[in-house]
C-alpha positions in Angstrom: -26.7 5.0 -31.4 -25.0 6.9 -28.5 -21.3 6.7 -28.8 -20.8 8.9 -25.5 -19.4 11.6 -27.7 -20.5 14.2 -25.5 -19.2 12.7 -22.4 -16.8 15.0 -20.1 -13.2 14.3 -20.6 -11.4 14.4 -17.4 -8.1 16.4 -17.0 -6.5 13.1 -16.9 -8.1 11.8 -20.0 -7.0 14.9 -21.9 -3.5 14.8 -20.8 -3.1 11.2 -21.8 -4.7 12.3 -25.4 -2.1 15.3 -25.6 0.5 13.0 -24.5 -0.2 10.6 -27.1 -0.7 13.1 -29.6 2.5 14.3 -28.8 4.4 11.3 -30.0 6.5 11.9 -32.9 5.0 8.8 -35.0 1.4 10.0 -34.3 2.6 13.8 -35.4 4.0 12.1 -38.6 0.9 10.2 -39.3 -1.4 13.3 -38.9 0.6 15.5 -40.9 -1.3 15.9 -44.2 -3.7 12.8 -43.5 -7.2 13.6 -44.9 -8.5 10.1 -43.7 -7.5 9.6 -40.3 -9.6 7.1 -38.9 -6.7 4.5 -38.3 -4.5 7.4 -36.6 -7.5 7.9 -34.0 -8.3 4.2 -33.7 -4.6 4.0 -32.7 -4.9 6.9 -30.3 -8.0 5.2 -28.9 -6.0 1.7 -28.6 -3.4 3.6 -26.7 -5.8 5.2 -24.1 -7.1 2.0 -23.7 -3.8 0.5 -22.7 -3.6 3.5 -20.0 -7.7 2.5 -18.7 -9.0 5.2 -20.7 -12.2 3.9 -22.6 -12.8 6.2 -25.6 -13.4 5.3 -29.0 -11.7 6.7 -32.2 -14.4 9.5 -33.0 -14.4 10.9 -29.3 -10.7 10.9 -29.6 -10.9 12.9 -33.0 -13.7 15.4 -31.7 -11.1 16.2 -28.7 -8.3 16.4 -31.0 -10.3 18.7 -33.3 -11.8 20.8 -30.2 -8.7 21.4 -28.8 -7.0 22.6 -31.9 -9.8 24.8 -32.8 -10.2 26.4 -29.2 -6.0 27.0 -29.5 -6.5 28.5 -33.0 -9.2 30.8 -32.0 -7.5 31.8 -29.0 -4.2 32.5 -30.9 -6.4 35.0 -33.3 -7.9 36.6 -30.6 -4.5 37.4 -28.8 -3.3 38.8 -32.1 -6.0 41.4 -32.2 -6.3 42.1 -28.4 -2.7 41.8 -27.3 -3.6 40.6 -24.0 -5.4 37.1 -23.5 -8.9 37.8 -22.2 -9.7 34.1 -22.4 -7.7 30.9 -21.2 -7.6 27.7 -22.3 -7.1 24.5 -20.4 -4.0 22.6 -21.5 -2.9 25.7 -23.8 0.8 25.3 -23.4 0.8 21.7 -23.9 -1.2 22.2 -27.3 1.1 25.1 -28.1 3.9 23.0 -27.7 2.7 20.1 -30.1 1.2 22.9 -32.7 4.1 25.3 -32.8 6.8 22.2 -33.2 9.4 22.9 -35.5 10.2 20.0 -37.8 13.2 21.3 -38.8 16.8 20.9 -37.4 18.7 17.8 -35.8 17.5 17.6 -32.4 13.3 17.0 -33.3 10.9 19.2 -31.6 11.6 21.6 -28.5 9.2 20.4 -25.9 11.4 18.3 -23.9 11.8 20.9 -21.1 8.1 21.7 -21.0 5.4 20.7 -18.7 3.9 18.4 -21.4 6.5 15.9 -21.0 7.7 16.2 -17.5 4.2 16.1 -16.5 2.7 13.3 -18.9 5.9 10.8 -18.3 5.0 10.7 -14.6 1.5 10.1 -15.6 2.1 7.3 -17.8 4.5 5.7 -14.8 1.4 6.3 -12.4 -0.9 3.8 -14.8 1.3 1.0 -14.5 
């Protein structure tokens, strides 16, 4: 049973996944969830609406890989000071993972390239 889990994600697919991941409702569902199949099924449905055919396992794997790569890079940078490696979509993932749930204005990614870039992306898909 080949689900295509190893199929390469294009930049547009990753941007769409990150955009959906950055949604406040998705963030709230992911926080503290241990059984998260339903969340990734919802993410896969939202990707399908944008014309991206990925199943929930592919979405979960890509999500986990982005988080893992980000955290590994954070640790490496703490030890080395100057980053020697770069990660695609670092700023976007950083914005999501470092969000501060405290405060009245929600999280502070509105001015980042994440939202400015992906709002246009969703308009392109119409």
